[in-house]
C-alpha positions in Angstrom: -220.2 93.8 101.3 -222.3 94.9 98.2 -219.2 96.4 96.6 -217.9 93.0 95.5 -220.8 92.1 93.2 -220.9 95.8 92.0 -217.2 95.4 90.9 -218.1 92.3 88.9 -221.0 94.2 87.2 -218.8 97.2 86.4 -216.2 94.8 84.9 -218.8 93.1 82.7 -220.7 96.2 81.6 -218.1 98.9 81.0 -214.7 97.3 81.9 -213.4 100.5 83.6 -210.4 99.0 85.4 -209.9 101.9 87.9 -213.5 101.5 89.2 -213.2 97.6 89.2 -210.0 97.9 91.2 -211.5 100.4 93.7 -214.8 98.5 94.2 -213.0 95.2 94.6 -210.7 96.8 97.2 -213.8 98.0 99.1 -215.5 94.6 98.7 -212.5 92.7 100.1 -212.1 95.0 103.2 -215.0 93.6 105.3 -214.2 90.1 104.1 -210.7 90.3 105.5 -212.3 91.2 108.9 -214.8 88.3 108.7 -212.0 86.0 107.7 -210.1 87.0 110.8 -213.2 86.4 112.9 -213.8 82.9 111.5 -210.1 82.1 112.1 -210.3 83.4 115.6 -213.4 81.2 116.3 -211.7 78.1 114.9 -208.8 78.8 117.2 -211.0 77.8 120.1 -211.1 74.3 118.7 -207.7 74.0 116.9 -205.4 76.1 119.0 -204.2 79.7 118.7 -201.2 79.2 116.3 -201.4 78.3 111.8 -202.5 84.9 88.3 -198.8 84.6 87.6 -197.8 88.1 88.8 -195.0 86.9 91.0 -193.6 90.2 91.9 -197.0 91.6 92.9 -197.3 88.6 95.3 -193.8 89.4 96.7 -194.6 93.1 97.1 -197.9 92.3 98.8 -196.3 90.0 101.3 -193.6 92.6 101.9 -196.2 95.3 102.3 -198.0 93.2 105.0 -194.8 93.0 107.0 -194.1 96.7 106.7 -197.7 97.6 107.5 -197.8 95.4 110.6 -194.4 96.5 111.9 -194.7 100.2 111.3 -198.3 101.3 110.9 -200.1 98.7 113.1 -197.6 98.6 115.9 -197.1 102.4 115.6 -200.8 103.1 116.0 -201.0 100.6 118.9 -198.1 102.3 120.7 -199.5 105.8 120.0 -203.1 104.9 121.1 -202.0 103.2 124.3 -199.6 106.0 125.0 -202.3 108.6 124.8 -204.7 106.6 127.0 -202.0 105.9 129.6 -200.3 109.2 129.2 -198.7 109.4 132.6 -196.9 106.0 132.5 -194.9 103.8 130.1 -196.7 100.6 129.0 -194.6 97.5 129.4 -194.6 94.2 127.4 -192.7 90.9 127.4 -189.2 91.8 126.4 -188.0 88.2 125.9 -190.8 87.5 123.3 -190.0 90.7 121.5 -186.3 89.9 121.3 -187.0 86.4 119.9 -189.3 87.8 117.2 -186.7 90.4 116.4 -184.1 87.7 115.9 -186.4 85.8 113.6 -187.1 88.9 111.5 -183.4 89.5 111.1 -183.0 85.9 110.0 -185.7 86.5 107.4 -183.8 89.6 106.2 -180.7 87.4 105.8 -182.7 84.9 103.8 -184.1 87.6 101.5 -181.0 89.7 101.2 -178.5 87.2 99.8 -180.4 86.2 96.6 -180.8 90.0 95.8 -177.1 90.5 96.4 -176.3 87.6 94.1 -178.5 89.0 91.4 -177.4 92.6 91.4 -173.6 91.8 91.8 -173.8 89.2 88.9 -171.8 86.8 91.0 -173.9 83.7 90.4 -172.2 80.5 89.3 -175.1 79.8 86.9 -176.8 83.1 86.0 -180.5 83.0 86.7 -180.4 79.5 88.3 -178.1 79.9 91.3 -180.3 82.7 92.7 -183.4 80.5 92.4 -181.7 77.5 93.9 -180.4 79.6 96.8 -183.9 81.0 97.4 -185.4 77.5 97.5 -182.7 76.2 99.9 -183.0 79.2 102.1 -186.8 78.9 102.1 -186.5 75.3 103.4 -184.1 76.4 106.1 -186.5 79.3 107.1 -189.4 76.9 107.4 -187.4 74.6 109.6 -186.5 77.6 111.8 -190.1 78.6 112.0 -191.2 75.1 113.0 -188.5 75.1 115.7 -189.8 78.5 116.9 -193.3 77.0 117.3 -191.9 74.2 119.4 -189.9 76.7 121.5 -193.0 79.0 121.8 -195.7 76.4 122.5 -193.8 73.6 124.2 -190.3 73.9 125.7 -190.3 77.6 126.7 -193.9 78.7 126.7 -193.6 80.2 130.1 -191.3 82.9 128.6 -194.3 84.2 126.7 -196.5 84.9 129.6 -197.7 88.6 129.6 -195.8 90.9 132.0 -199.1 91.9 133.6 -200.4 88.3 134.0 -201.2 88.9 137.6 -203.8 91.4 136.5 -205.2 89.0 134.0 -205.4 86.3 136.7 -207.7 88.4 138.9 -210.1 88.7 136.0 -210.7 84.9 135.5 -214.4 84.2 135.3 -215.1 87.8 134.3 -216.2 89.2 131.0 -212.7 88.8 129.5 -213.0 85.1 129.5 -213.9 84.2 126.0 -216.0 81.3 124.7 -216.7 80.3 121.1 -219.7 82.0 119.5 -220.1 79.5 116.7 -219.4 75.8 116.3 -216.3 74.3 114.8 -218.1 73.2 111.6 -219.7 76.6 111.2 -216.3 78.2 111.5 -214.9 75.8 108.8 -217.8 76.4 106.5 -217.6 80.2 106.8 -213.8 80.1 106.4 -214.2 78.1 103.1 -216.9 80.5 101.8 -215.0 83.7 102.7 -211.8 82.3 101.2 -213.5 81.3 98.0 -215.2 84.7 97.6 -212.0 86.6 98.4 -210.1 84.5 95.9 -212.8 85.3 93.3 -212.7 89.0 93.9 -208.9 89.0 94.0 -208.9 87.9 90.3 -210.7 91.2 89.4 -208.5 93.2 91.8 -205.2 91.8 90.5 -206.3 91.8 86.9 -207.0 95.6 87.1 -203.8 96.6 88.9 -201.6 97.5 86.0 -204.2 99.5 84.0 -205.3 101.2 87.3 -201.7 102.2 87.9 -201.8 104.1 84.6 -205.2 105.6 85.1 -204.5 106.8 88.6 -200.9 107.7 87.8 -199.9 105.6 90.8 -197.0 103.1 90.7 -197.8 99.4 90.8 -195.3 99.1 93.7 -197.3 101.6 95.8 -200.5 99.8 95.1 -199.0 96.4 96.0 -196.9 97.4 99.0 -199.1 100.1 100.6 -202.8 99.9 99.5 -203.4 96.1 99.3 -201.8 95.3 102.7 -203.6 98.1 104.5 -206.9 96.6 103.3 -205.8 93.1 104.3 -204.5 94.2 107.7 -207.6 96.2 108.6 -208.8 93.7 111.2 -205.3 93.3 112.7 -205.0 97.1 112.9 -208.2 97.5 114.8 -207.4 94.6 117.2 -203.9 95.9 118.0 -205.2 99.4 118.9 -208.0 97.9 121.0 -205.6 95.7 123.0 -203.2 98.6 123.5 -206.0 100.9 124.8 -206.8 98.1 127.3 -203.1 98.0 128.4 -202.7 94.5 127.0 -199.6 95.4 124.9 -198.4 91.8 124.7 -201.5 91.0 122.6 -200.8 94.0 120.4 -197.3 92.8 119.8 -198.6 89.3 119.1 -200.8 90.8 116.4 -198.3 93.1 114.8 -194.8 91.5 115.3 -196.2 88.0 115.5 -197.9 88.4 112.1 -194.8 89.9 110.6 -192.7 87.0 111.8 -195.3 84.5 110.5 -195.3 86.1 107.0 -191.5 86.5 106.7 -190.5 83.1 108.2 -193.5 81.0 107.0 -195.6 82.8 104.4 -192.9 83.9 102.0 -190.8 80.7 102.1 -194.0 78.6 101.8 -194.9 80.5 98.6 -191.5 79.8 97.2 -191.8 76.1 98.0 -195.4 76.0 96.5 -194.1 77.8 93.4 -191.3 75.2 93.2 -193.9 72.4 93.2 -196.0 74.2 90.6 -193.0 74.9 88.4 -193.2 78.7 89.0 -189.9 80.5 89.4 -190.7 82.5 92.6 -187.6 83.4 94.5 -186.5 85.5 97.4 -185.1 88.4 95.3 -187.3 91.3 96.4 -185.4 94.0 94.5 -183.1 96.6 96.1 -185.7 99.2 97.4 -187.8 96.5 98.9 -184.9 94.9 100.6 -183.4 98.1 101.9 -186.8 99.1 103.3 -187.3 95.8 105.1 -183.8 95.8 106.5 -184.1 99.4 107.9 -187.6 98.6 109.2 -186.5 95.5 111.2 -183.6 97.5 112.7 -185.8 100.4 113.7 -188.5 98.2 115.3 -185.9 96.0 117.0 -184.4 99.2 118.5 -187.8 100.3 119.7 -188.6 97.0 121.4 -185.3 96.4 123.2 -186.3 98.2 126.4 -189.6 96.4 126.8 -191.6 99.6 127.1 -193.7 101.8 124.9 -195.1 105.3 124.8 -196.9 107.6 122.4 -193.7 109.1 121.0 -192.4 105.6 119.9 -195.7 105.0 118.2 -195.5 108.4 116.5 -192.0 107.7 115.2 -193.1 104.3 113.7 -196.1 105.9 112.0 -193.9 108.7 110.5 -191.4 106.0 109.3 -194.3 104.3 107.5 -195.2 107.6 105.8 -191.6 107.8 104.5 -191.8 104.2 103.2 -195.2 105.0 101.5 -193.7 108.1 99.9 -190.7 106.1 98.7 -192.9 103.6 96.9 -195.1 106.3 95.5 -192.2 107.7 93.5 -190.7 104.3 92.7 -191.0 102.8 89.3 -190.7 99.0 89.3 -188.8 98.0 86.1 -190.3 94.5 86.1 -193.9 95.9 86.2 -193.1 98.2 83.3 -191.8 95.2 81.3 -194.9 93.1 82.1 -197.2 96.0 81.0 -195.3 96.5 77.7 -195.6 92.7 77.0 -199.3 92.8 77.7 -199.8 95.8 75.3 -197.9 94.0 72.5 -200.0 90.9 73.0 -203.2 92.9 72.9 
């Protein structure tokens, strides 16, 4: 927690961007965990389900999806597989298939604007891509709303854990959770943590480009790999803990559920908000990003189709994430280079 104020002091005293970025990253890590805790506590009362650098925003959202689907889910499968070495863990296959379908739909929504852009087949160059992105975002939001109705109302019985009979015998035991703080305490802490994270994020994002040069590390690697790992720290720990307790449906809910929420709600919502604010955020995530997301969804869908997991599947997902990380480490984002040159000219 002290690293956040230290980052601000370093910024004001010496302005060393690399240290400001690093300290801000450390300061945000525990805040992400506490934000998850406050949200979890509010869920007892509200229900369980809810700087201008546009490409950095896109890459961070994409990185969260990749981190959840490969690293978080892979570590959960691997940890659960090691603990339950002599058996295959099982999970709700129907829920996994539905989420895989939604993720493939998200790939469709993100792929077509990129194809339009790179094939130069737009009716109005620069405008058709943005218009398609906004239209597709609205459709994706409608699809996500329909999914919530399907999940929470009409077919909620399909999402019961496969080992529900085991959970039923534990009613009234220590696994039965009660809220630890009141609803208003949860709202107040959520507001404070969100404000502090937003304040630190200004320093973090403002130091990204210079830090990229000082550390000889591509902006894409920082945005897609480093930032999401920090943001997903709480989810990562939760997914592993649930898998080690043989509650794999909860692990999938954390990893795949978060990826579905980001791809079908978070990204389209950002496009719509940008539309309202007059910012041209679209669904064009560049070729490497789109190829990575497409292959990732296919690999994870293939891993989930049997409704079972083991340590080898987890190891494969972790190794896939290492390949993704290495790809972005040697990737130079042309848009980031252009933005840096413009900043240097202005200065």
